[in-house]
N, C-alpha and C positions, 0 to 999 in steps of 0.2 A: 505494500499501499506504501502512496505515492505520501506525500502534506498537502496536498489537498481531496486528491480522490480517492476514494478506498474503493471494495469488493463493487460498491451499488452507486460509485458514482461522485461528484462533491455535491458532497450536503452538509448545512450546518443554519445555525438560525437567520433568516431571512435580515438583510442589511447589517449584523453582526457582523458575522465568519464568513457570510455569500451573500455576496453585493452583489451591486446593478454593474459598477467596474468589473468583475472580476466575469460576471454574466458576458459583455461584452469585447473582455476580452480573449473571450474563449469561441465566440464568434468572431473575433479578428482572423485570431489563429488558426482557427477551420476555415475560412472564408478562404485566405491564406495557400493553405499550405496543401489543397485540394484542388486549387484555380489552375494551384503549379503542371497539374496531370491532363492540365486540358489545356490542346491546342488555340479556345477562344478566350482561357481563361475564365470559365463560367463552371462554375461545382452548383450543386444542386443538391439541396441540402433541404430536407421534412423537418416539421417540428410538429410534437403535439405536448401537451400541458393537464394540468388539475382540476381542480378546484375550489385552493389554495388561492387568498388575495393577491395575494406577492406574486404566484403564477404567469399573471400579466405581465407586469412587469417585469421581469426575467427574459419572459418572448420579448419584449420590447428591446432590450437591452442585447440580447442573442442576432437579432435579426437585426438591429443599427451595426453592431459588431462585422454581422455575414457578411448584409449587402455594402459595405464600409469594404469590404474584402475583394468585395466582386462575384460572392453568392448571389444564385438567384432562392431566394428560400418558401418554401410548401407548405402551408398551415393546416392544421387539421384539424386545431384550437381545443376543446375539449374532449380528449378521446386517454384511451388508454394504452398503457408503456408494448405489451405484446401488440396494440395496431399499429404503430411509428413502426416494430420492432420490422411487422407483416410490411409494411406498404417500402420499409426502406431495401428488403431483400426482392419484392416484386412488379417494385417502380423505376428500377433505373436509378437510384439515389446515392450520392459518394456517401451520405451516410446522418443516420438519422439525430433527433434530439429529444429524448422526452422531458419536460419540466416536471417534476416532483419529490416530495420525498418519501413520497410512500405510503407508509402506517402509521409514521410521523405527524404530530397534531399540526395545526394550520402554521403558526408562524416559521415554524421549521420545512424550509425546501431544498431544489437540489437535481442539480444539472445529469440526467444520466446519456451516456453517449455510445452512439451504436453504430457498428459500421455495416456497410455497401450488403452484407451477408444474412445480418438481423442480429447481429453477437452482439456483445459488450465489445467496443474497443482494445485494438491493440496497446500493452503497454510503453512500446515504446513509442504510439505516437503520442499516448498520454502525459508520459512524462517529459515529452518535449513541449504540452501547453503548460506544463507547472514551469519546464526553464520559461517558456511567455511572460507568465502570470510574473516571477520571481526578475525577472529584467535582465535577461540571462542571454537573449535572443538582439539587443536592441528592439528598433523602431522597424513596423512589418508595414510595405510598401502600401496607399491608398490606393484601390480601385477609380480612374478618371472618363467624366466623357461614357460614351454609351459602354462602358467592360463597370460601371456602375449595378448591381443587383438590384433588383428587384422582388418584390412578396406574389404570391397568387394567394387567394385561395384555393385549398384544398379538402372543404369538405367531403368531397367527393372520395378521398381516397379513402376517409373514416368510414363510408356510405361501402367502397368496397369491402374492406373489413368482415364488415356486419353479415353480408354474400359468403364470404368466404368460411363465415364460420356457419351460418346456416346448411351450409352445402355438404359439410362432415357430419349432418347426424341423417346417420339410417334410417330411422323412425320417429314416426309422429307422435308430439307428448299430447296429441288429443288423452281427453279427462286425469291428465295428470297436472294435481293441485304444489304451485310450487312457491314458495315462499322470498324474497330477495331480500334482504341488505343492502345498499350502491355504498350504503360508508358513507354519504353525499362526497361520492368524490368522482371517478375516472368513468366508473362505469353505470352512472346516471344517465349517460349519452347511449347507454347504447345496449345491456344485457336484457332490461325488460323486452323493449323491439324485438330481441334477438327471440326468448323464450315464446313473446306471442305470437311471432309466428312462425312456431312450429305447434302452435295449437296448444301448447298451457293455460292450465286457468294462473293468471301470476297474482299473489300478495306481496304488494313491493310497500317496503321501509326505509328509511331515510338518505331518503330522494328527492332534496331539495336544500342543495347544495345555497349554501351563504355567504362563501369566500373563510369565513372563520368555522365551519362545524364541521369539517372533515376528519373525522377517524374520532369524531369526537361522542366517547361512551356508545360506539357500534361499529361494526363490519368485522374485522374477521380478529379482532384485538378483541373486541366485546361482543359474544356471542349470548346474550341474556336475552335483549332484545327478540331476534330472532326464533331463538328456544321457547320465549312466548307467544310469539305470533302461529312456531308450528303448532303447539299445542292446543293454544286457544282455538282454532281454526281449523282445527282437525289434519293438516294437510301431509302431504306424501313426503314430501324432503325441503331440506331450504340450504338455499345456500348465501353465504355472506363475503362478501371480496375488501380488499383494501385499500386506500387509498390511491393508486393507478392501476389498480385489478390485476397485480402482475400473481396475485396468491387466492386461494378460495380454501374455506374448511364448509365442513357441510353439518347442516343437522337432521337427521332422522328422526323419521315417524314419534317416535318416544321423548323427541326434546334433549336426544342426549348428542355430542357435536363428536360429529367424527372428523380427525384431526387429522394433518397430512400424511402419518405412518399409514392409518388404517384404509387412505385413497388408494393409497402404493400398493398395501395388503388387496384392495378391491381390483381394481385396474391389471393390477399386474397377476392378477390369477383367473382373472377372464384375459387376460393376454395369454398364457402359459394353454389354458385348454386350446386355446382355439389355435393351437401349436406360432404366435405371431410372438412373443418373447427370446429376442436375439437371446440364446446363449444360456436361458434360461436365468436371466438378472437384470433384477432391478435397482440401481442405483441410490443412495441412502449419503447423510451425513454422520458423522459419528454421534451428534445429541439426537437420532434416530431411539424410537422407544426400545428397550430388551427384549419387547414382549413380542417386537414385531418381528425382530430373529427367530424367537423361538416358531411363532405363526408361521414366517419364512421354510426353516427348515424341516417343517411338519409336511407341507403343502411341496417341498422338493425347488421351493426359487431361491437362487444361488443371489449374492447382495456384494457391493463393494461399498465402502464405509469416503465419505471424504472430508477434507475439512468441510467448517462452518459457512454457506454460505454457495447460492445456486450457482455464482460464477462455476466454481468444481463441481459439483455433479454435473453443470452442461460440459466442461473439458472433456471431463470421465468419459461422459455418452459419447463423445465426439468423438474420442481420440480412441474406445474398443466399439466403437458403435453398436451401444447400447443405445433401446428402444424407450425405456423409463424409468425416471428418477426425481431426485425432488428430497422437501422438505418439511418437521415435522410442520412447519409453523404455513404450508399451505400453496410454496413454488413449488409445481410440480410443472414435470418439461416431458412432452410426450416430443419427443423428438424427430418424426414423423410427417406432423402435423406444425410445427412451431420449433425456433429455435432459443424462445427463454419461455420462464413462467407466465400462464396465460389463464385467471381465475377462470371465464367466463368459457371458454374453453374443457377449464376440467373440469366444473359445471355438464356442462354436456355431454361428455363421455361418463359423468356417474349416472345418468340419464339414462346413457344405455345399456350400461351394463344392468340400469335395475328393469329395462322394458325390454333387455333378451333375457334376461333369467327368471323375470317373476317374479320378481322378490323386491323385498322391500330393505331398504339401508339398511338395516340394524343385523337384518337375516346375514347380508353380504360379508358385514363386517367382524360376526359373532365369533368365527374361528380365531382375532385377535384376543388375547388378553391382554391390558398392558398393565404393566411392571408399577408400583408405588416409584414416586420418586421424590430424592432430597436432593437440590440442587446448595449450596451455601457460595457464599464469595468472601475472597478472607482479603483482607488489606495487607501486602505487604512491599518491602524495601528495595528486592530484587526478585521479579517473577523465575527468571531464568537456573539465578542461585537456587531459590528456593525448590524448584521442581526434579534441580539435579544431583541435589541433595540426597547422599546415600542411605542416613536416617527416613530423612519422605519417603523415599523409591520403599525401603526395607518396609514400612506401615504400608503402602498400598499393594504391595506384594503378600502381604499377611492379608490384611481385607479381598484381594480377589483369590486368594486359595481359597478364603473359608467360604466366598459366598459363591467357588465351585459354577458348578451348569445354573444355578439358581439367582445368578446374577452378577451386575457390574459393576465397577467404580472407573471414574473417568476424570482427571486431573489433569485441567486446560488454562493457562494463561488468559488473559484481555486484551483483548487485539489494543482497547485503547480504553484501560486504564491499568493505575497498577492494581491488579486485583488474578487473584487466581482461585478459579473457581474449581469445587469440590463437589462430582455428582454422582452420587447411587444408588443404580434401579435396583428392585430385590424383594422378595415376599411380601412384606410386610413391611409400613412404615416404620417401626423400630425399629425393624435392622439396619435401613437406612440411615437414619438418623446414630447408631451406635455407629456404622461403618465411618461417616459421616465424621464423627465429632472425634471419633478414633486418629485422623489424618492430620484434622484442624492441629487438636495436640501438641500433635509434635510440632507441625510447621513454627506453634507459640513455644516453645521447648526451647528451639533451635534458636529461637529471637528474632523469625525474616518478619513478623507480623508488626506492621504498624501500628 
């Protein structure tokens, strides 16, 4: 991760540590960088944004920078991250930009950069952008006269993406009662239209964005409202998205949450039954629940474990040709259809399994027993030394042996804070708590804790 860009773009509080000047300079660099590759010096960039108040400000700043460097900019307006990815890879754009801070509250925002293949931008390009932001490249030339870029209203691109989603549904949703929590975010402009067109009777909540209510006690980070809706209206299923709709969590007919791990099990099993699961393998992250792996073992499904982040999941899938991967948080990647997590696509795929198997979501997920989990963070003086300490390692090994095949321990450092995270999954909460405390006590006794 760089100084400005993390695994999911440049994110920060609007006009505090992510400013209009940052956005302008990102635009200036991208317009110049991609313009070099064209004889006419015209780069072609597509931009989408979510509903938070500052998204408009950052959109205008990016457009000013891009057009000043000679790029033509196509505006999708309020749309989802996966729609920007889809349009970038299918309609001959040099790159795409999504203005969003995903599941964060409205006062944060972010700039996500997407390459012409619909994937996250290459690290070497990000490194060059960071150098320019820090003034290490000097000034870039301005476009003049007819070389100055233009802006184009491109809401048609968003409509084509909606058509693409509808084309992937192999069954009518007629007779299905579906709840949608749109998080007052990007899905507001797309999800209901897709489900309605496919014949579902939709019950929608949190679809009144006002610029400051995105993700506010709603969406995939706050499932209570959707759970209530599903139970109150006796719905077949509910789907909740985050602010930019690249993740989805579900609620079954009983009002219980079906998280990303359970989604991976349901769809992975469905793919395996049909011989569509390449190498019978699903890609997960190290934070997936131990119960998922036990269920995969029982179903004869192999799995890979990556670092936390959908970026790493996708890289593993791309390198090995796998078709399904994702995170517990609801970032699910169906690589045959998309190059990024896509919340609305995920919900359509869950509908497909329910209809094809003629089973409820609770029945489809029932083979998975989620293990209790305890995660504790401890502030430390040195993350690396803490984890490499011989006594800390011995404590971790002791817990590993005690748990055997009935649980696991994971000790990892935070990427952004002076914190080590100790996580244990086991048959009971009591066992989890006891094992976590054993390791934390050793960390404290060795003087690493702050």
